[in-house]
HTML snippet that shows the backbone in 3Dmol.js (N, CA, C, O; Angstrom):
<script src="https://3Dmol.org/build/3Dmol-min.js"></script>
<div id="view" style="width:600px;height:400px;position:relative"></div>
<script>
const pdb = `
ATOM      1  N   MET A   1      17.621 -63.513 -81.076  1.00  0.00           N
ATOM      2  CA  MET A   1      16.949 -62.918 -82.247  1.00  0.00           C
ATOM      3  C   MET A   1      15.433 -63.004 -82.116  1.00  0.00           C
ATOM      4  O   MET A   1      14.723 -62.037 -82.391  1.00  0.00           O
ATOM      5  N   GLN A   2      14.943 -64.164 -81.696  1.00  0.00           N
ATOM      6  CA  GLN A   2      13.491 -64.347 -81.567  1.00  0.00           C
ATOM      7  C   GLN A   2      12.889 -63.280 -80.645  1.00  0.00           C
ATOM      8  O   GLN A   2      11.860 -62.683 -80.962  1.00  0.00           O
ATOM      9  N   SER A   3      13.542 -63.048 -79.502  1.00  0.00           N
ATOM     10  CA  SER A   3      12.975 -62.080 -78.543  1.00  0.00           C
ATOM     11  C   SER A   3      12.970 -60.677 -79.137  1.00  0.00           C
ATOM     12  O   SER A   3      12.041 -59.906 -78.896  1.00  0.00           O
ATOM     13  N   ILE A   4      14.002 -60.338 -79.915  1.00  0.00           N
ATOM     14  CA  ILE A   4      14.059 -58.995 -80.526  1.00  0.00           C
ATOM     15  C   ILE A   4      12.881 -58.823 -81.478  1.00  0.00           C
ATOM     16  O   ILE A   4      12.208 -57.792 -81.471  1.00  0.00           O
ATOM     17  N   ILE A   5      12.639 -59.855 -82.305  1.00  0.00           N
ATOM     18  CA  ILE A   5      11.521 -59.780 -83.262  1.00  0.00           C
ATOM     19  C   ILE A   5      10.213 -59.647 -82.498  1.00  0.00           C
ATOM     20  O   ILE A   5       9.343 -58.866 -82.882  1.00  0.00           O
ATOM     21  N   ARG A   6      10.071 -60.413 -81.409  1.00  0.00           N
ATOM     22  CA  ARG A   6       8.832 -60.356 -80.620  1.00  0.00           C
ATOM     23  C   ARG A   6       8.642 -58.950 -80.065  1.00  0.00           C
ATOM     24  O   ARG A   6       7.546 -58.394 -80.139  1.00  0.00           O
ATOM     25  N   TRP A   7       9.715 -58.366 -79.505  1.00  0.00           N
ATOM     26  CA  TRP A   7       9.600 -57.016 -78.940  1.00  0.00           C
ATOM     27  C   TRP A   7       9.249 -55.999 -80.007  1.00  0.00           C
ATOM     28  O   TRP A   7       8.484 -55.070 -79.750  1.00  0.00           O
ATOM     29  N   LEU A   8       9.813 -56.169 -81.231  1.00  0.00           N
ATOM     30  CA  LEU A   8       9.511 -55.241 -82.324  1.00  0.00           C
ATOM     31  C   LEU A   8       8.032 -55.314 -82.688  1.00  0.00           C
ATOM     32  O   LEU A   8       7.391 -54.286 -82.903  1.00  0.00           O
ATOM     33  N   SER A   9       7.493 -56.527 -82.755  1.00  0.00           N
ATOM     34  CA  SER A   9       6.070 -56.669 -83.109  1.00  0.00           C
ATOM     35  C   SER A   9       5.199 -56.075 -82.007  1.00  0.00           C
ATOM     36  O   SER A   9       4.184 -55.439 -82.291  1.00  0.00           O
ATOM     37  N   ILE A  10       5.592 -56.281 -80.749  1.00  0.00           N
ATOM     38  CA  ILE A  10       4.823 -55.702 -79.634  1.00  0.00           C
ATOM     39  C   ILE A  10       4.875 -54.172 -79.721  1.00  0.00           C
ATOM     40  O   ILE A  10       3.863 -53.498 -79.530  1.00  0.00           O
ATOM     41  N   GLY A  11       6.060 -53.634 -80.011  1.00  0.00           N
ATOM     42  CA  GLY A  11       6.219 -52.183 -80.139  1.00  0.00           C
ATOM     43  C   GLY A  11       5.348 -51.639 -81.254  1.00  0.00           C
ATOM     44  O   GLY A  11       4.733 -50.584 -81.105  1.00  0.00           O
ATOM     45  N   LYS A  12       5.290 -52.365 -82.392  1.00  0.00           N
ATOM     46  CA  LYS A  12       4.445 -51.925 -83.511  1.00  0.00           C
ATOM     47  C   LYS A  12       2.996 -51.873 -83.072  1.00  0.00           C
ATOM     48  O   LYS A  12       2.292 -50.907 -83.368  1.00  0.00           O
ATOM     49  N   ASN A  13       2.537 -52.911 -82.363  1.00  0.00           N
ATOM     50  CA  ASN A  13       1.137 -52.940 -81.907  1.00  0.00           C
ATOM     51  C   ASN A  13       0.864 -51.781 -80.961  1.00  0.00           C
ATOM     52  O   ASN A  13      -0.188 -51.148 -81.043  1.00  0.00           O
ATOM     53  N   ILE A  14       1.814 -51.495 -80.054  1.00  0.00           N
ATOM     54  CA  ILE A  14       1.629 -50.396 -79.096  1.00  0.00           C
ATOM     55  C   ILE A  14       1.541 -49.071 -79.855  1.00  0.00           C
ATOM     56  O   ILE A  14       0.712 -48.219 -79.536  1.00  0.00           O
ATOM     57  N   LEU A  15       2.406 -48.906 -80.863  1.00  0.00           N
ATOM     58  CA  LEU A  15       2.382 -47.663 -81.652  1.00  0.00           C
ATOM     59  C   LEU A  15       1.042 -47.519 -82.361  1.00  0.00           C
ATOM     60  O   LEU A  15       0.468 -46.430 -82.400  1.00  0.00           O
ATOM     61  N   LYS A  16       0.543 -48.626 -82.925  1.00  0.00           N
ATOM     62  CA  LYS A  16      -0.765 -48.574 -83.603  1.00  0.00           C
ATOM     63  C   LYS A  16      -1.845 -48.138 -82.618  1.00  0.00           C
ATOM     64  O   LYS A  16      -2.687 -47.303 -82.946  1.00  0.00           O
ATOM     65  N   MET A  17      -1.820 -48.704 -81.411  1.00  0.00           N
ATOM     66  CA  MET A  17      -2.813 -48.353 -80.394  1.00  0.00           C
ATOM     67  C   MET A  17      -2.727 -46.861 -80.067  1.00  0.00           C
ATOM     68  O   MET A  17      -3.747 -46.178 -79.983  1.00  0.00           O
ATOM     69  N   ILE A  18      -1.486 -46.356 -79.881  1.00  0.00           N
ATOM     70  CA  ILE A  18      -1.300 -44.941 -79.526  1.00  0.00           C
ATOM     71  C   ILE A  18      -1.832 -44.058 -80.643  1.00  0.00           C
ATOM     72  O   ILE A  18      -2.498 -43.056 -80.385  1.00  0.00           O
ATOM     73  N   VAL A  19      -1.534 -44.438 -81.911  1.00  0.00           N
ATOM     74  CA  VAL A  19      -2.005 -43.635 -83.050  1.00  0.00           C
ATOM     75  C   VAL A  19      -3.528 -43.631 -83.096  1.00  0.00           C
ATOM     76  O   VAL A  19      -4.151 -42.589 -83.302  1.00  0.00           O
ATOM     77  N   LEU A  20      -4.130 -44.826 -82.900  1.00  0.00           N
ATOM     78  CA  LEU A  20      -5.594 -44.913 -82.924  1.00  0.00           C
ATOM     79  C   LEU A  20      -6.194 -44.055 -81.812  1.00  0.00           C
ATOM     80  O   LEU A  20      -7.148 -43.310 -82.039  1.00  0.00           O
ATOM     81  N   LEU A  21      -5.631 -44.165 -80.612  1.00  0.00           N
ATOM     82  CA  LEU A  21      -6.148 -43.378 -79.487  1.00  0.00           C
ATOM     83  C   LEU A  21      -5.999 -41.886 -79.763  1.00  0.00           C
ATOM     84  O   LEU A  21      -6.889 -41.096 -79.448  1.00  0.00           O
ATOM     85  N   GLY A  22      -4.863 -41.506 -80.356  1.00  0.00           N
ATOM     86  CA  GLY A  22      -4.641 -40.097 -80.681  1.00  0.00           C
ATOM     87  C   GLY A  22      -5.669 -39.592 -81.677  1.00  0.00           C
ATOM     88  O   GLY A  22      -6.191 -38.486 -81.529  1.00  0.00           O
ATOM     89  N   MET A  23      -5.968 -40.408 -82.706  1.00  0.00           N
ATOM     90  CA  MET A  23      -6.956 -40.006 -83.707  1.00  0.00           C
ATOM     91  C   MET A  23      -8.331 -39.869 -83.062  1.00  0.00           C
ATOM     92  O   MET A  23      -9.055 -38.912 -83.338  1.00  0.00           O
ATOM     93  N   ILE A  24      -8.696 -40.826 -82.201  1.00  0.00           N
ATOM     94  CA  ILE A  24     -10.001 -40.773 -81.527  1.00  0.00           C
ATOM     95  C   ILE A  24     -10.068 -39.530 -80.635  1.00  0.00           C
ATOM     96  O   ILE A  24     -11.069 -38.812 -80.635  1.00  0.00           O
ATOM     97  N   ALA A  25      -8.999 -39.282 -79.880  1.00  0.00           N
ATOM     98  CA  ALA A  25      -8.980 -38.117 -78.992  1.00  0.00           C
ATOM     99  C   ALA A  25      -9.109 -36.837 -79.809  1.00  0.00           C
ATOM    100  O   ALA A  25      -9.825 -35.917 -79.415  1.00  0.00           O
ATOM    101  N   GLU A  26      -8.411 -36.776 -80.955  1.00  0.00           N
ATOM    102  CA  GLU A  26      -8.468 -35.582 -81.800  1.00  0.00           C
ATOM    103  C   GLU A  26      -9.892 -35.362 -82.295  1.00  0.00           C
ATOM    104  O   GLU A  26     -10.383 -34.234 -82.288  1.00  0.00           O
ATOM    105  N   GLN A  27     -10.554 -36.428 -82.724  1.00  0.00           N
ATOM    106  CA  GLN A  27     -11.941 -36.303 -83.199  1.00  0.00           C
ATOM    107  C   GLN A  27     -12.843 -35.833 -82.073  1.00  0.00           C
ATOM    108  O   GLN A  27     -13.698 -34.971 -82.277  1.00  0.00           O
ATOM    109  N   MET A  28     -12.658 -36.400 -80.876  1.00  0.00           N
ATOM    110  CA  MET A  28     -13.494 -36.005 -79.736  1.00  0.00           C
ATOM    111  C   MET A  28     -13.285 -34.525 -79.418  1.00  0.00           C
ATOM    112  O   MET A  28     -14.245 -33.800 -79.155  1.00  0.00           O
ATOM    113  N   ILE A  29     -12.024 -34.079 -79.444  1.00  0.00           N
ATOM    114  CA  ILE A  29     -11.724 -32.668 -79.149  1.00  0.00           C
ATOM    115  C   ILE A  29     -12.362 -31.779 -80.212  1.00  0.00           C
ATOM    116  O   ILE A  29     -12.955 -30.748 -79.893  1.00  0.00           O
ATOM    117  N   ASN A  30     -12.237 -32.188 -81.498  1.00  0.00           N
ATOM    118  CA  ASN A  30     -12.801 -31.390 -82.595  1.00  0.00           C
ATOM    119  C   ASN A  30     -14.311 -31.286 -82.447  1.00  0.00           C
ATOM    120  O   ASN A  30     -14.866 -30.195 -82.578  1.00  0.00           O
ATOM    121  N   THR A  31     -14.990 -32.407 -82.174  1.00  0.00           N
ATOM    122  CA  THR A  31     -16.448 -32.367 -82.032  1.00  0.00           C
ATOM    123  C   THR A  31     -16.820 -31.539 -80.803  1.00  0.00           C
ATOM    124  O   THR A  31     -17.813 -30.812 -80.827  1.00  0.00           O
ATOM    125  N   GLY A  32     -16.040 -31.639 -79.738  1.00  0.00           N
ATOM    126  CA  GLY A  32     -16.322 -30.862 -78.528  1.00  0.00           C
ATOM    127  C   GLY A  32     -16.233 -29.376 -78.806  1.00  0.00           C
ATOM    128  O   GLY A  32     -17.076 -28.603 -78.352  1.00  0.00           O
ATOM    129  N   ILE A  33     -15.201 -28.968 -79.562  1.00  0.00           N
ATOM    130  CA  ILE A  33     -15.044 -27.552 -79.891  1.00  0.00           C
ATOM    131  C   ILE A  33     -16.220 -27.091 -80.756  1.00  0.00           C
ATOM    132  O   ILE A  33     -16.765 -26.008 -80.546  1.00  0.00           O
ATOM    133  N   LYS A  34     -16.603 -27.918 -81.722  1.00  0.00           N
ATOM    134  CA  LYS A  34     -17.728 -27.559 -82.600  1.00  0.00           C
ATOM    135  C   LYS A  34     -19.006 -27.398 -81.778  1.00  0.00           C
ATOM    136  O   LYS A  34     -19.767 -26.452 -81.979  1.00  0.00           O
ATOM    137  N   GLN A  35     -19.233 -28.326 -80.857  1.00  0.00           N
ATOM    138  CA  GLN A  35     -20.441 -28.243 -80.018  1.00  0.00           C
ATOM    139  C   GLN A  35     -20.424 -26.956 -79.201  1.00  0.00           C
ATOM    140  O   GLN A  35     -21.455 -26.301 -79.047  1.00  0.00           O
ATOM    141  N   GLU A  36     -19.258 -26.594 -78.679  1.00  0.00           N
ATOM    142  CA  GLU A  36     -19.168 -25.362 -77.885  1.00  0.00           C
ATOM    143  C   GLU A  36     -19.506 -24.154 -78.745  1.00  0.00           C
ATOM    144  O   GLU A  36     -20.196 -23.240 -78.294  1.00  0.00           O
ATOM    145  N   PHE A  37     -19.018 -24.148 -79.997  1.00  0.00           N
ATOM    146  CA  PHE A  37     -19.303 -23.011 -80.883  1.00  0.00           C
ATOM    147  C   PHE A  37     -20.786 -22.944 -81.210  1.00  0.00           C
ATOM    148  O   PHE A  37     -21.369 -21.862 -81.283  1.00  0.00           O
ATOM    149  N   ILE A  38     -21.395 -24.124 -81.409  1.00  0.00           N
ATOM    150  CA  ILE A  38     -22.831 -24.153 -81.722  1.00  0.00           C
ATOM    151  C   ILE A  38     -23.618 -23.590 -80.534  1.00  0.00           C
ATOM    152  O   ILE A  38     -24.542 -22.797 -80.715  1.00  0.00           O
ATOM    153  N   LEU A  39     -23.249 -24.004 -79.325  1.00  0.00           N
ATOM    154  CA  LEU A  39     -23.936 -23.491 -78.130  1.00  0.00           C
ATOM    155  C   LEU A  39     -23.571 -22.020 -77.948  1.00  0.00           C
ATOM    156  O   LEU A  39     -24.035 -21.381 -77.003  1.00  0.00           O
TER     157      LEU A  39
END
`;
const viewer = $3Dmol.createViewer("view");
viewer.addModel(pdb, "pdb");
viewer.setStyle({}, {cartoon: {color: "spectrum"}});
viewer.zoomTo();
viewer.render();
</script>
């Protein structure tokens, strides 16, 4: 049981990281597109 709980918490942290990276990437892409339109 302990190992299952540990793996679940690790999985949650990994998911949080992926979501954060996705949000950052989305913002970077959006700003990049805006910069291209401005140029």
